[in-house]
C-alpha positions as CSV (number, residue, x, y, z in Angstrom):
1,X,13.0,46.6,-31.0
2,X,13.9,50.5,-30.0
3,X,14.8,53.7,-30.9
4,X,17.3,54.4,-28.6
5,X,20.9,55.6,-30.3
6,X,22.8,52.4,-29.0
7,X,20.8,49.6,-30.3
8,X,19.0,49.0,-33.9
9,X,16.0,47.7,-35.1
10,X,15.4,44.3,-34.6
11,X,14.3,43.4,-38.7
12,X,18.2,45.1,-38.8
13,X,19.7,43.1,-36.9
14,X,18.2,40.0,-37.7
15,X,18.9,41.2,-41.4
16,X,22.6,41.6,-40.7
17,X,22.8,38.1,-38.4
18,X,21.8,36.4,-42.0
19,X,24.2,37.9,-43.9
20,X,26.6,37.1,-41.4
21,X,25.1,33.6,-41.2
22,X,25.5,33.2,-45.0
23,X,29.7,35.0,-45.0
24,X,28.7,38.6,-46.6
25,X,29.9,40.6,-44.0
26,X,32.7,40.0,-41.7
27,X,32.2,38.9,-37.8
28,X,34.1,42.4,-37.2
29,X,31.4,44.1,-39.2
30,X,28.5,42.0,-37.5
31,X,29.6,42.5,-34.6
32,X,30.3,46.8,-35.0
33,X,26.7,47.2,-36.9
34,X,25.1,45.1,-34.3
35,X,26.5,45.8,-30.7
36,X,28.6,43.9,-29.0
37,X,26.6,42.8,-26.0
38,X,23.2,42.5,-27.7
39,X,25.8,40.7,-31.0
40,X,26.8,37.9,-28.0
41,X,22.9,37.8,-26.2
42,X,21.0,37.0,-29.8
43,X,23.9,34.1,-31.2
44,X,23.5,32.7,-28.3
45,X,19.5,32.0,-28.0
46,X,20.2,31.6,-31.6
47,X,22.7,29.1,-30.7
48,X,20.3,27.4,-28.4
49,X,16.9,27.7,-30.5
50,X,19.0,26.0,-33.9
51,X,20.1,23.5,-30.9
52,X,16.1,23.0,-29.7
53,X,15.4,22.7,-33.5
54,X,17.4,19.6,-33.9
55,X,15.8,18.0,-30.5
56,X,12.8,15.3,-30.8
57,X,10.7,17.2,-28.0
58,X,7.2,15.7,-29.6
59,X,4.5,17.5,-30.9
60,X,2.3,19.7,-28.3
61,X,3.2,20.8,-25.1
62,X,-0.1,21.9,-22.7
63,X,0.9,25.5,-20.7
64,X,-2.2,26.4,-18.0
65,X,-1.5,30.1,-17.7
66,X,-4.1,33.2,-17.7
67,X,-5.8,35.0,-19.7
68,X,-4.3,37.8,-22.3
69,X,-1.3,36.9,-21.2
70,X,1.0,34.7,-24.5
71,X,2.0,36.4,-27.7
72,X,0.0,33.7,-30.3
73,X,2.5,34.2,-32.9
74,X,5.4,33.1,-30.4
75,X,3.2,30.0,-30.3
76,X,3.7,29.4,-33.8
77,X,7.2,29.6,-34.1
78,X,7.9,27.7,-31.1
79,X,5.7,24.8,-33.9
80,X,8.0,25.8,-36.5
81,X,10.9,25.2,-34.7
82,X,10.0,22.7,-32.6
83,X,7.5,20.7,-34.2
84,X,5.4,20.8,-30.8
85,X,2.6,23.0,-30.8
86,X,1.1,25.1,-27.5
87,X,-2.5,24.1,-26.1
88,X,-2.9,26.8,-24.1
89,X,-5.3,26.3,-20.9
90,X,-6.4,29.9,-18.8
91,X,-7.8,29.8,-15.8
92,X,-8.6,32.8,-13.5
93,X,-6.8,32.1,-9.8
94,X,-4.0,30.0,-8.3
95,X,-6.6,28.5,-6.1
96,X,-8.5,26.9,-9.2
97,X,-5.0,26.0,-10.0
98,X,-4.1,24.7,-7.1
99,X,-7.1,22.5,-7.1
100,X,-6.9,21.5,-10.7
101,X,-3.3,20.2,-9.3
102,X,-4.1,18.3,-6.5
103,X,-6.9,16.6,-7.8
104,X,-4.3,15.3,-10.7
105,X,-5.2,14.5,-14.5
106,X,-4.5,18.0,-16.0
107,X,-2.2,16.9,-18.2
108,X,-0.5,20.4,-17.8
109,X,3.4,20.3,-19.1
110,X,4.4,23.6,-17.4
111,X,1.5,26.3,-15.7
112,X,2.3,29.7,-14.6
113,X,1.9,30.2,-10.3
114,X,2.2,32.8,-9.0
115,X,4.9,34.4,-6.1
116,X,3.2,34.2,-2.8
117,X,1.7,30.2,-4.3
118,X,5.3,28.5,-5.0
119,X,6.2,27.1,-1.4
120,X,2.7,24.8,-1.0
121,X,2.8,23.7,-4.4
122,X,6.2,22.4,-3.0
123,X,5.3,21.4,0.8
124,X,2.6,19.1,-1.5
125,X,4.8,17.6,-3.7
126,X,3.1,19.4,-6.9
127,X,6.2,21.1,-8.5
128,X,9.5,19.8,-9.5
129,X,12.8,21.3,-8.7
130,X,13.6,22.4,-12.4
131,X,16.8,21.2,-14.2
132,X,18.0,24.9,-15.6
133,X,20.8,22.4,-17.6
134,X,17.6,22.8,-19.8
135,X,16.7,26.6,-19.5
136,X,20.7,28.0,-20.9
137,X,18.3,31.0,-21.2
138,X,18.4,31.9,-17.5
139,X,20.6,34.2,-16.3
140,X,19.8,34.7,-12.3
141,X,22.2,37.2,-12.8
142,X,20.4,39.1,-15.0
143,X,16.5,38.9,-12.8
144,X,15.4,41.4,-10.1
145,X,15.3,39.2,-7.2
146,X,12.5,40.9,-6.0
147,X,10.7,39.4,-8.5
148,X,12.5,36.3,-9.3
149,X,13.0,35.4,-5.9
150,X,10.0,33.4,-4.9
151,X,10.7,30.6,-7.6
152,X,13.5,29.6,-5.1
153,X,12.8,27.5,-2.2
154,X,15.2,26.0,0.0
155,X,18.2,26.6,-2.1
156,X,16.5,24.9,-5.3
157,X,14.8,26.8,-8.2
158,X,11.2,25.3,-8.2
159,X,9.8,28.3,-11.1
160,X,11.3,30.7,-12.8
161,X,10.6,34.5,-13.3
162,X,7.3,35.2,-15.9
163,X,6.8,39.2,-15.1
164,X,5.8,41.0,-12.7
165,X,3.0,44.0,-12.0
166,X,0.4,44.9,-9.7
167,X,-3.2,44.9,-9.6
168,X,-5.5,47.7,-9.8
169,X,-8.6,49.1,-11.6
170,X,-9.7,50.5,-14.8
171,X,-11.7,53.0,-15.4
172,X,-13.6,53.8,-18.7
173,X,-13.4,57.6,-18.3
174,X,-15.9,58.8,-20.6
175,X,-19.0,57.0,-18.2
176,X,-16.9,58.9,-15.2
177,X,-16.7,63.1,-16.9
178,X,-13.2,62.2,-17.8
179,X,-11.7,60.7,-14.5
180,X,-10.0,57.4,-13.0
181,X,-10.8,56.5,-9.7
182,X,-8.2,56.5,-7.9
183,X,-9.0,54.8,-4.2
184,X,-10.3,51.1,-3.3
185,X,-12.9,53.0,-1.6
186,X,-14.4,55.3,-5.1
187,X,-14.6,51.5,-6.4
188,X,-16.7,49.5,-4.1
189,X,-18.6,52.9,-3.5
190,X,-19.2,54.1,-7.1
191,X,-20.2,50.2,-7.9
192,X,-22.8,50.8,-5.5
193,X,-24.1,54.0,-7.9
194,X,-23.5,55.7,-11.0
195,X,-21.3,52.2,-12.2
196,X,-24.0,49.8,-10.6
197,X,-24.5,46.3,-13.1
198,X,-21.2,48.4,-14.7
199,X,-18.3,47.0,-12.7
200,X,-16.6,43.5,-12.7
201,X,-14.6,41.8,-10.2
202,X,-12.3,38.9,-10.4
203,X,-12.8,35.7,-10.0
204,X,-9.8,35.3,-7.7
205,X,-10.7,35.2,-3.6
206,X,-6.8,36.7,-3.1
207,X,-7.7,39.9,-5.1
208,X,-11.6,40.4,-4.7
209,X,-11.1,39.8,-0.5
210,X,-8.2,41.4,-0.1
211,X,-9.3,44.4,-2.3
212,X,-12.9,45.3,-0.3
213,X,-10.1,45.0,2.8
214,X,-8.8,48.1,1.5
215,X,-11.1,49.2,1.9
216,X,-11.0,49.1,5.5
217,X,-7.6,50.1,5.5
218,X,-7.2,46.9,6.4
219,X,-3.6,44.5,5.2
220,X,-4.8,42.9,1.4
221,X,-3.6,39.7,3.6
222,X,-5.5,39.4,6.3
223,X,-7.0,36.7,7.6
224,X,-8.5,37.8,11.4
225,X,-12.0,37.1,11.3
226,X,-13.6,40.3,12.4
227,X,-11.9,42.1,9.3
228,X,-12.9,39.1,7.0
229,X,-16.7,39.7,8.4
230,X,-16.5,43.6,7.8
231,X,-15.5,42.7,4.1
232,X,-17.4,39.9,3.3
233,X,-20.1,42.5,4.3
234,X,-19.1,44.6,1.9
235,X,-19.2,41.7,-1.0
236,X,-22.5,41.1,-0.4
237,X,-23.1,45.0,-0.3
238,X,-22.2,45.3,-4.1
239,X,-23.1,41.4,-5.6
240,X,-26.8,42.7,-7.1
241,X,-24.3,45.6,-8.2
242,X,-21.8,43.8,-10.7
243,X,-21.8,43.0,-13.7
244,X,-20.0,40.0,-13.4
245,X,-17.4,38.2,-11.5
246,X,-14.1,36.9,-14.3
247,X,-11.2,37.4,-14.6
248,X,-11.3,37.6,-18.0
249,X,-12.8,41.3,-18.1
250,X,-11.7,42.9,-21.6
251,X,-14.8,41.2,-23.3
252,X,-16.5,43.3,-21.4
253,X,-14.3,46.7,-21.0
254,X,-13.9,46.8,-24.9
255,X,-17.8,46.5,-26.2
256,X,-19.2,48.7,-22.8
257,X,-20.6,46.4,-21.4
258,X,-18.6,47.4,-17.8
259,X,-17.5,50.7,-16.9
260,X,-15.5,49.6,-14.2
261,X,-12.6,46.5,-13.6
262,X,-10.6,45.4,-10.9
263,X,-7.9,44.3,-12.8
264,X,-4.1,43.5,-13.7
265,X,-1.3,45.8,-15.6
266,X,-0.6,43.6,-18.4
267,X,-4.8,44.2,-19.1
268,X,-4.8,47.2,-18.0
269,X,-2.3,48.1,-20.8
270,X,-3.9,46.3,-24.0
271,X,-7.1,48.3,-22.8
272,X,-5.7,51.9,-22.9
273,X,-3.2,51.2,-25.9
274,X,-6.7,50.1,-27.8
275,X,-9.0,52.8,-25.8
276,X,-7.4,55.3,-24.4
277,X,-10.6,56.5,-22.5
278,X,-9.7,53.6,-20.4
279,X,-7.9,54.1,-18.0
280,X,-5.4,51.7,-15.4
281,X,-4.8,53.3,-12.0
282,X,-3.9,51.8,-8.7
283,X,-5.8,52.6,-5.1
284,X,-4.1,54.7,-2.6
285,X,-4.5,52.7,0.3
286,X,-2.4,50.1,-1.1
287,X,-3.4,46.8,-2.7
288,X,-1.1,43.8,-4.2
289,X,1.9,43.7,-6.2
290,X,3.0,40.3,-7.3
291,X,5.1,38.4,-9.3
292,X,4.3,34.9,-12.1
293,X,6.3,31.9,-12.6
294,X,7.3,29.1,-15.1
295,X,7.2,25.5,-13.6
296,X,6.5,22.4,-14.1
297,X,4.6,20.1,-12.0
298,X,5.2,16.9,-11.4
299,X,4.4,14.1,-14.1
300,X,4.7,16.6,-16.3
301,X,3.6,14.6,-19.9
302,X,6.1,16.1,-21.9
303,X,8.3,17.3,-20.2
304,X,11.1,17.5,-22.5
305,X,9.0,20.0,-24.9
306,X,8.5,21.6,-21.0
307,X,11.6,22.6,-20.6
308,X,11.8,23.6,-24.0
309,X,9.2,26.0,-24.1
310,X,10.1,27.6,-21.3
311,X,13.7,28.1,-22.4
312,X,12.5,29.7,-25.9
313,X,10.5,31.6,-24.1
314,X,12.9,33.2,-22.2
315,X,15.1,34.1,-24.9
316,X,15.8,38.3,-24.0
317,X,14.3,38.6,-28.1
318,X,11.0,36.2,-27.6
319,X,10.5,37.5,-23.6
320,X,10.5,41.3,-25.3
321,X,8.2,40.5,-28.2
322,X,5.4,38.9,-25.1
323,X,6.1,41.4,-22.6
324,X,4.9,44.5,-26.0
325,X,2.1,41.9,-26.1
326,X,1.1,40.8,-22.9
327,X,1.8,44.3,-20.9
328,X,3.6,43.4,-17.7
329,X,6.6,44.1,-16.6
330,X,9.6,41.6,-16.7
331,X,12.3,41.3,-14.5
332,X,15.4,40.5,-16.6
333,X,17.9,42.8,-17.6
334,X,19.0,42.1,-20.5
335,X,15.2,42.8,-21.9
336,X,14.7,46.3,-20.2
337,X,18.1,47.0,-22.3
338,X,16.2,46.3,-25.8
339,X,12.9,48.6,-24.4
340,X,12.3,51.7,-25.2
341,X,13.1,54.6,-22.3
342,X,9.2,56.0,-22.8
343,X,8.4,52.0,-22.4
344,X,10.1,51.9,-19.0
345,X,8.6,55.5,-17.9
346,X,5.4,54.1,-18.4
347,X,3.1,54.5,-15.2
348,X,1.0,52.4,-16.1
349,X,3.7,49.5,-15.7
350,X,5.5,50.9,-13.4
351,X,3.4,53.0,-10.9
352,X,5.3,55.8,-9.3
353,X,7.5,55.1,-6.1
354,X,4.8,57.0,-3.4
355,X,2.0,53.7,-4.9
356,X,4.4,50.9,-5.8
357,X,5.3,51.6,-1.9
358,X,1.6,50.9,-0.8
359,X,1.6,47.3,-2.2
360,X,1.6,44.2,-1.2
361,X,3.0,40.8,-2.4
362,X,0.4,37.8,-1.5
363,X,1.2,36.0,1.1
364,X,1.0,32.0,1.3
365,X,-1.4,32.0,4.7
366,X,-3.7,33.2,2.0
367,X,-3.7,30.5,-0.6
368,X,-5.7,28.1,1.7
369,X,-7.4,29.6,4.2
370,X,-10.3,28.4,4.9
371,X,-11.7,31.0,6.1
372,X,-11.1,32.6,3.0
373,X,-12.3,30.2,0.9
374,X,-15.7,30.4,2.1
375,X,-16.3,33.9,2.2
376,X,-15.0,34.3,-1.8
377,X,-17.5,31.2,-2.1
378,X,-20.4,32.5,0.0
379,X,-20.2,36.4,-2.1
380,X,-20.7,34.1,-5.5
381,X,-23.4,32.2,-4.3
382,X,-24.9,35.0,-2.8
């Protein structure tokens, strides 16, 4: 769990919890050994899990989410606890998610939208206001409003915070003299030179177009026709030099087919953890900062299971396991209190203030802007 002096390990905590539940130790001993604050938090979550286990929520729940974004062991434990298996559907962009929801018949019970899309889902009637009585593990006071705030629209909570992060680049420094790239100008220029045939970009217009706009110093969210025309010219010039357009780029980076990737925080952390020569950096010109959420689409076929899964994943102890697995920072102070100082100081997860200040949250207008959608279609078909 942590190596801080004011917390014990999760394994030791669970041992003490089982002793307490069996009556082998007193409540005073239990609280004294584990620490009152943490004990109260986990006991409450434990009671919530016990209540969940006593409720018949069906045998499955369908989750639509991003690649490399959840610890499979947590899905296994959810099934063991509730009897409901988690059926994971993976998507590569918010545009793809929106199109599938508008088409209907997805079968999704829970999905993971990004901050800038939520107001559009509300306007289109695709997302339901959450019944917060079914998500007792969500404590609004514990969440940083900068990242959790977009889940609330017109005073109603439509989505609860999962995690947050940035969009940068992953460089295999072994193929670049030990140096990581630090700007979007380098990214696009080197893709057409030393890294030709070795670069991947997202199958996602927000980030691929947005980071092409940064090459010229434009806003990541620009919908200005002239600025989009400049971005398109760059993307079409780069297209023959790409290895792939994909939002699931880890396999190519790991096997050496790709040396450079447009990359999200968690993927950057996972790659760097397993292959230290792969470094994650932000472009000095700016780019994207984002937050993702759990939400329930209107007409979810397994609604009770949807709420049970969201509540389970927001249990601070489970959410801690999730963040250690997927590598994205979370906005829940209860989880951050259980992480080591080294983790909280990780420059991949928590970049320097000057780099963060240059980043932009995605804007709602970019999700449905036809010019950006058509630009991305031309780029992919070129």
